[in-house]
LOSE-720083 format. One record per atom (N, C-alpha, C, O): x negated, y negated, z negated. Coordinates in steps of 0.05 Angstrom, whole numbers, padded with zeros to 5 digits, always signed. Layout:
BEGIN
XYZ;...
# end
This chain:
BEGIN
+00152+01030-00523;+00133+01007-00536;+00145+00992-00561;+00167+00983-00556;+00137+00988-00583;+00141+00979-00600;+00142+00945-00606;+00122+00932-00612;+00170+00932-00604;+00169+00908-00606;+00155+00889-00623;+00176+00876-00618;+00140+00873-00640;+00132+00860-00665;+00147+00837-00666;+00143+00821-00648;+00158+00832-00679;+00174+00799-00692;+00153+00786-00708;+00139+00791-00728;+00157+00766-00692;+00130+00737-00705;+00156+00721-00711;+00177+00715-00699;+00140+00715-00742;+00163+00694-00758;+00149+00662-00742;+00126+00656-00738;+00168+00651-00738;+00165+00630-00723;+00150+00611-00748;+00127+00602-00745;+00162+00608-00767;+00144+00595-00788;+00125+00594-00784;+00113+00574-00775;+00105+00634-00795;+00080+00637-00797;+00068+00630-00767;+00045+00620-00767;+00076+00633-00751;+00067+00624-00715;+00057+00588-00730;+00033+00584-00738;+00075+00568-00732;+00077+00542-00733;+00056+00530-00757;+00049+00507-00762;+00049+00560-00771;+00029+00552-00798;+00002+00553-00788;-00017+00540-00797;+00002+00570-00767;-00029+00581-00750;-00040+00563-00734;-00063+00557-00730;-00011+00553-00720;-00021+00533-00698;-00032+00515-00711;-00055+00507-00708;-00016+00506-00727;-00020+00478-00747;-00057+00478-00759;-00072+00459-00760;-00060+00500-00763;-00090+00510-00775;-00100+00513-00767;-00119+00519-00781;-00105+00515-00736;-00120+00519-00720;-00124+00493-00705;-00145+00487-00693;-00106+00483-00707;-00105+00446-00690;-00125+00429-00712;-00142+00413-00705;-00117+00438-00742;-00127+00419-00757;-00157+00419-00760;-00171+00399-00764;-00168+00455-00755;-00194+00463-00751;-00214+00445-00729;-00234+00430-00729;-00192+00458-00709;-00205+00438-00689;-00214+00407-00686;-00235+00396-00678;-00190+00396-00697;-00193+00364-00699;-00215+00351-00718;-00227+00330-00715;-00215+00373-00741;-00232+00357-00764;-00257+00374-00768;-00270+00368-00788;-00265+00393-00754;-00291+00412-00753;-00298+00406-00725;-00306+00383-00721;-00295+00423-00706;-00303+00431-00676;-00305+00397-00662;-00325+00388-00652;-00282+00384-00665;-00290+00353-00648;-00313+00343-00657;-00335+00342-00645;-00307+00334-00683;-00338+00314-00703;-00365+00333-00687;-00384+00326-00674;-00359+00350-00692;-00390+00369-00690;-00401+00358-00652;-00422+00346-00646;-00379+00366-00635;-00383+00365-00605;-00392+00331-00602;-00409+00326-00585;-00383+00312-00617;-00387+00286-00616;-00418+00280-00624;-00437+00270-00612;-00416+00289-00645;-00455+00297-00658;-00469+00306-00643;-00491+00294-00639;-00460+00333-00625;-00479+00338-00607;-00483+00326-00583;-00505+00323-00572;-00461+00319-00573;-00465+00293-00547;-00472+00280-00545;-00480+00273-00523;-00475+00260-00575;-00482+00241-00583;-00523+00236-00583;-00539+00217-00578;-00526+00267-00594;-00548+00277-00605;-00570+00279-00571;-00594+00274-00569;-00548+00289-00547;-00564+00296-00522;-00573+00272-00506;-00594+00270-00493;-00548+00250-00511;-00555+00218-00501;-00578+00208-00509;-00594+00193-00497;-00579+00216-00533;-00607+00203-00548;-00627+00209-00532;-00640+00191-00523;-00630+00232-00528;-00654+00252-00527;-00653+00247-00490;-00674+00243-00478;-00630+00248-00478;-00637+00242-00446;-00645+00213-00447;-00659+00208-00428;-00639+00189-00466;-00647+00167-00458;-00676+00166-00468;-00693+00157-00452;-00681+00173-00489;-00717+00175-00495;-00736+00191-00473;-00760+00189-00471;-00719+00207-00457;-00728+00220-00437;-00729+00199-00412;-00748+00199-00396;-00710+00182-00408;-00711+00163-00383;-00736+00140-00387;-00750+00130-00370;-00736+00137-00416;-00754+00112-00416;-00781+00119-00414;-00799+00104-00407;-00784+00150-00422;-00813+00158-00422;-00810+00162-00391;-00830+00148-00386;-00802+00168-00371;-00799+00168-00339;-00818+00143-00339;-00842+00139-00339;-00790+00126-00339;-00803+00100-00331;-00824+00086-00332;-00832+00071-00314;-00838+00093-00363;-00868+00080-00367;-00878+00099-00350;-00891+00088-00333;-00879+00129-00347;-00889+00129-00329;-00898+00121-00304;-00922+00121-00299;-00877+00111-00282;-00869+00113-00264;-00890+00070-00268;-00909+00061-00255;-00878+00061-00283;-00896+00039-00281;-00926+00039-00287;-00942+00023-00279;-00934+00063-00306;-00975+00065-00312;-00979+00067-00279;-00995+00052-00268;-00963+00088-00265;-00967+00094-00245;-00971+00078-00222;-00984+00085-00203;-00956+00048-00226;-00956+00030-00202;-00985+00011-00209;-01000-00001-00194;-00983+00017-00242;-01012+00000-00251;-01031+00009-00239;-01048-00007-00228;-01033+00035-00239;-01057+00049-00227;-01062+00049-00205;-01084+00055-00197;-01044+00042-00190;-01044+00046-00167;-01057+00013-00147;-01070+00009-00126;-01047-00002-00164;-01054-00028-00156;-01089-00032-00166;-01104-00045-00151;-01096-00024-00182;-01123-00018-00195;-01137-00005-00174;-01158-00016-00167;-01130+00014-00164;-01145+00040-00152;-01153+00024-00111;-01168+00032-00093;-01135+00001-00112;-01145-00009-00087;-01170-00016-00083;-01186-00011-00100;-01178-00031-00053;-01199-00029-00055;-01194-00061-00034;-01182-00063-00013;-01207-00080-00047;-01222-00081-00077;-01199-00084-00093;-01177-00092-00085;-01207-00076-00120;-01186-00071-00142;-01166-00102-00148;-01175-00124-00152;-01144-00093-00146;-01128-00119-00155;-01123-00114-00187;-01112-00095-00197;-01134-00140-00200;-01133-00142-00229;-01109-00156-00238;-01111-00172-00256;-01088-00151-00226;-01056-00163-00235;-01056-00150-00268;-01059-00129-00280;-01048-00187-00271;-01040-00181-00303;-01010-00163-00309;-00991-00159-00294;-01013-00155-00330;-00988-00144-00340;-00968-00158-00357;-00974-00165-00380;-00936-00165-00342;-00930-00183-00359;-00903-00166-00373;-00892-00155-00354;-00891-00162-00393;-00881-00147-00412;-00864-00156-00429;-00875-00171-00444;-00838-00152-00434;-00831-00157-00460;-00836-00144-00489;-00834-00119-00493;-00840-00158-00503;-00845-00133-00524;-00827-00132-00551;-00824-00154-00561;-00816-00111-00563;-00794-00112-00583;-00811-00112-00601;-00828-00095-00604;-00807-00137-00620;-00811-00149-00642;-00799-00134-00669;-00807-00142-00690;-00779-00113-00668;-00766-00097-00687;-00744-00092-00683;-00732-00109-00671;-00731-00072-00689;-00707-00060-00688;-00698-00065-00659;-00674-00061-00660;-00704-00072-00635;-00699-00087-00617;-00674-00112-00614;-00655-00113-00599;-00680-00128-00630;-00658-00147-00644;-00678-00175-00629;-00667-00191-00614;-00705-00177-00636;-00717-00201-00625;-00743-00182-00606;-00753-00160-00612;-00747-00199-00584;-00775-00201-00558;-00789-00225-00564;-00786-00246-00576;-00808-00213-00549;-00820-00236-00541;-00841-00225-00512;-00848-00202-00508;-00846-00250-00495;-00854-00245-00474;-00894-00240-00474;-00909-00257-00484;-00905-00216-00464;-00929-00213-00473;-00942-00214-00440;-00929-00206-00422;-00968-00224-00436;-00990-00220-00413;-01015-00207-00421;-01029-00214-00439;-01019-00182-00403;-01040-00173-00416;-01060-00178-00389;-01051-00174-00367;-01081-00186-00391;-01100-00194-00363;-01102-00175-00349;-01094-00174-00326;-01115-00154-00365;-01131-00129-00353;-01124-00110-00377;-01137-00110-00397;-01102-00093-00373;-01088-00069-00384;-01106-00043-00378;-01103-00028-00359;-01128-00040-00403;-01145-00015-00393;-01125+00008-00412;-01120+00031-00405;-01119-00003-00432;-01108+00014-00453;-01070+00009-00454;-01057-00011-00446;-01060+00031-00464;-01034+00019-00480;-01031+00035-00499;-01047+00052-00506;-01008+00027-00511;-00996+00035-00536;-00960+00059-00531;-00940+00052-00518;-00963+00082-00546;-00941+00091-00531;-00936+00106-00559;-00952+00119-00572;-00909+00101-00563;-00888+00110-00586;-00894+00135-00585;-00897+00142-00561;-00899+00159-00606;-00902+00185-00600;-00888+00197-00624;-00895+00219-00634;-00869+00183-00632;-00852+00200-00655;-00851+00185-00680;-00869+00169-00688;-00830+00191-00693;-00825+00183-00724;-00843+00158-00727;-00862+00158-00742;-00833+00130-00707;-00847+00108-00716;-00873+00103-00713;-00881+00081-00721;-00892+00121-00703;-00912+00116-00693;-00921+00122-00662;-00914+00139-00645;-00948+00094-00665;-00953+00090-00629;-00986+00100-00632;-00998+00103-00654;-00995+00104-00609;-01016+00116-00609;-01026+00101-00584;-01012+00097-00564;-01060+00092-00587;-01073+00074-00561;-01082+00105-00545;-01091+00126-00556;-01074+00099-00513;-01079+00113-00501;-01092+00098-00476;-01084+00076-00469;-01109+00109-00465;-01123+00103-00434;-01091+00102-00422;-01071+00107-00435;-01092+00091-00387;-01076+00101-00377;-01070+00131-00364;-01048+00139-00358;-01087+00140-00363;-01090+00175-00352;-01082+00182-00378;-01064+00198-00377;-01089+00175-00403;-01082+00196-00422;-01051+00190-00429;-01037+00205-00441;-01042+00164-00418;-01013+00162-00426;-00996+00177-00414;-00978+00190-00424;-01002+00176-00385;-00990+00194-00373;-00990+00230-00377;-00970+00244-00374;-01018+00243-00386;-01011+00267-00393;-01000+00271-00415;-00994+00294-00423;-00994+00244-00434;-00982+00249-00463;-00951+00249-00446;-00939+00270-00442;-00944+00232-00440;-00916+00228-00433;-00904+00251-00409;-00880+00253-00404;-00922+00263-00399;-00914+00291-00383;-00913+00312-00406;-00892+00325-00406;-00927+00316-00422;-00925+00339-00450;-00901+00327-00467;-00887+00346-00475;-00894+00309-00473;-00868+00297-00488;-00844+00303-00466;-00821+00307-00474;-00850+00303-00446;-00822+00304-00427;-00818+00332-00425;-00794+00338-00427;-00841+00358-00421;-00838+00379-00427;-00828+00396-00446;-00819+00419-00442;-00829+00380-00473;-00822+00390-00495;-00802+00382-00502;-00787+00396-00515;-00796+00358-00496;-00763+00338-00500;-00739+00365-00480;-00719+00377-00487;-00749+00365-00461;-00730+00393-00448;-00733+00415-00460;-00716+00427-00473;-00762+00422-00455;-00750+00453-00465;-00738+00460-00488;-00720+00477-00492;-00753+00440-00509;-00745+00456-00532;-00721+00433-00551;-00715+00442-00573;-00711+00411-00544;-00699+00399-00559;-00674+00402-00540;-00655+00417-00547;-00674+00389-00516;-00647+00403-00497;-00630+00425-00498;-00606+00430-00503;-00658+00440-00487;-00642+00467-00486;-00638+00488-00519;-00631+00512-00521;-00645+00469-00539;-00631+00483-00561;-00605+00465-00568;-00592+00470-00588;-00601+00444-00551;-00572+00428-00562;-00551+00438-00543;-00529+00427-00546;-00554+00461-00520;-00539+00468-00502;-00514+00487-00512;-00498+00495-00496;
# end
């Protein structure tokens, strides 16, 4: 068996090079990927919460006799810095954020269908690509 002699200075230089690559390239990319994943998970949690609230609203409307309870909510007036209280007497349609800063008006059933599709899309195409 032949023994190779490794120069300690060369070994230190390579170790420093790899350490710099990890610190300056891999670690920042990992932080961006984790932040991006957390953002998608937050969006998914908000959609799930909205779906649950719509189902509660629908169940109160489907009781005999129908209970028309007003919907109370805090409405974001812009960039999550200012809110106002809103009361809707008989909510039949709602506006849902559909992406890219756009909102669409849906009936409650349409909103649930959209939310289910959006959650599937986020889970299959966005989260799976970021693993």
